[in-house]
C-alpha positions in Angstrom: 73.0 41.7 37.8 72.4 44.6 35.5 75.3 43.8 33.2 74.1 40.3 32.3 70.6 41.6 31.6 71.9 44.4 29.4 74.2 41.9 27.6 71.3 39.6 27.1 69.1 42.3 25.7 71.9 43.5 23.3 72.5 40.0 22.1 68.8 39.5 21.5 68.6 42.8 19.7 71.5 41.8 17.4 70.0 38.4 16.8 66.6 39.8 15.8 68.3 42.5 13.7 70.4 40.0 11.7 67.4 37.8 11.3 65.3 40.7 10.0 68.0 41.5 7.4 67.7 37.9 6.0 63.9 38.0 5.9 63.3 41.5 4.5 60.1 41.8 2.6 59.6 44.5 0.1 56.8 46.7 1.5 56.7 49.5 -1.1 53.0 50.1 -1.5 51.0 50.6 -4.6 49.1 53.9 -4.8 45.8 54.1 -6.7 45.4 57.1 -8.9 41.8 58.0 -8.2 41.3 60.5 -11.1 41.9 57.8 -13.7 40.2 54.4 -13.8 42.7 51.5 -13.6 45.7 53.7 -12.9 48.3 53.0 -10.3 51.7 54.2 -9.1 54.4 51.9 -7.9 57.8 53.4 -7.2 58.7 55.3 -10.4 56.2 53.4 -12.5 52.7 54.4 -13.6 50.8 51.2 -14.4 47.6 51.8 -16.2 44.7 50.8 -18.3 44.5 52.7 -21.6 45.1 56.4 -20.7 42.9 59.2 -22.0 44.4 62.3 -23.5 43.8 64.1 -20.2 45.7 61.3 -18.4 48.6 61.4 -20.8 49.0 65.1 -20.0 48.7 64.5 -16.3 51.4 61.7 -16.4 53.7 64.1 -18.3 53.1 66.8 -15.6 54.1 64.2 -13.0 57.5 63.7 -14.7 56.8 60.6 -16.8 59.2 60.7 -19.7 58.3 57.5 -21.5 55.2 55.5 -22.5 55.4 51.7 -22.9 52.3 50.5 -24.6 51.6 46.7 -24.4 48.5 46.8 -26.6 48.5 45.0 -30.0 48.7 46.7 -33.4 45.0 46.0 -33.9 44.1 47.5 -30.5 46.1 50.6 -31.3 44.5 51.0 -34.7 41.0 50.5 -33.2 41.7 53.1 -30.4 43.1 55.6 -32.9 40.0 55.3 -35.0 37.7 56.7 -32.3 40.1 58.5 -29.9 43.6 59.6 -30.8 46.9 58.2 -32.2 48.8 57.6 -29.0 52.3 57.5 -30.7 51.7 60.8 -32.4 50.3 62.3 -29.2 53.4 61.1 -27.2 55.7 62.8 -29.7 53.6 66.0 -29.4 53.9 65.9 -25.6 57.6 65.2 -25.8 57.4 61.7 -24.4 59.4 58.7 -25.7 57.1 56.0 -27.0 57.6 52.3 -27.3 55.1 49.6 -28.2 55.7 46.0 -27.1 52.6 44.1 -28.3 51.4 41.5 -25.8 48.2 40.0 -27.2 47.6 36.9 -25.2 49.3 33.9 -23.6 51.4 33.2 -26.7 53.2 36.6 -26.1 54.1 36.0 -22.4 57.6 34.8 -23.4 61.0 35.1 -21.8 62.0 37.2 -24.9 59.2 39.7 -24.3 60.1 39.9 -20.6 63.7 40.7 -21.6 62.6 43.3 -24.1 60.4 44.8 -21.4 63.3 44.8 -18.9 65.4 46.8 -21.4 62.6 49.3 -21.9 62.2 50.1 -18.2 65.8 50.0 -17.0 67.0 53.1 -15.3 65.3 55.3 -12.8 63.1 57.5 -15.1 59.4 57.8 -14.5 57.5 55.6 -16.9 53.9 55.0 -18.0 53.3 51.4 -18.8 49.8 50.5 -20.1 47.6 48.1 -21.9 43.8 48.2 -22.4 42.8 47.3 -18.8 46.1 47.0 -16.9 45.9 43.2 -16.7 48.8 42.5 -19.1 50.8 45.3 -17.4 50.3 43.6 -14.1 51.5 40.2 -15.3 54.6 41.3 -17.1 55.4 43.7 -14.3 55.2 40.9 -11.7 57.4 38.7 -13.8 59.9 41.6 -14.1 59.9 42.0 -10.3 60.7 38.3 -9.8 63.3 37.9 -12.6 65.1 41.3 -12.5 64.4 42.8 -9.1 64.8 39.8 -6.8 61.3 39.7 -5.5 59.9 36.3 -4.4 56.8 35.1 -6.1 54.8 36.1 -3.0 56.3 39.6 -2.9 55.5 40.1 -6.6 52.0 38.8 -6.0 51.5 41.2 -3.2 52.3 44.1 -5.5 50.2 42.5 -8.2 47.1 42.1 -6.0 47.2 45.8 -5.5 47.0 46.2 -9.3 45.0 43.8 -11.3 46.3 40.3 -10.3 43.9 37.9 -8.8 43.3 34.2 -8.6 39.7 33.2 -8.7 40.5 30.4 -6.3 41.7 32.9 -3.7 38.4 34.8 -4.1 36.3 31.7 -3.7 38.3 30.6 -0.6 38.6 34.2 0.8 42.2 33.5 1.4 45.5 34.3 -0.3 47.5 31.4 -1.8 51.3 31.3 -1.1 53.3 31.1 -4.4 56.7 29.7 -5.0 59.0 29.4 -8.0 59.8 25.9 -9.1 62.6 25.5 -11.6 
């Protein structure tokens, strides 16, 4: 009597185990960086609103080696006029600096997504920012789907921990399930 029960339990365990492998959901969590407004950490990425000079120094102390700035040329000039020139400061701090201007819907292109993917490949710690972290969230979610194998819902889960939101979800007080249609 014991042997059939043990065999049944083992077969159920194996069945659930193989089913779980096929339905794995990426559960890496987003960490909010409380010292800086609009700043988050996800895996080896720091995703942020425009960082202050203090924040840049902190990211460097945490091992970030590269800055990817998604702000436009005008935004960068305006910021430099009242704060600091970020590209020059990055060089001073010993950080690689890249600017990939995303200024609005017209710049959310497959070409810019591919350029972004090339900038973030590898396993180095990166700071990716725009003015408010909104553009960062959108391009990062697209990257997770296109280059990391996340489903739209998995990427949205990460995005909701950043700056992604759908007003419809807020009004309905419920998340919407997303799917890719090609």
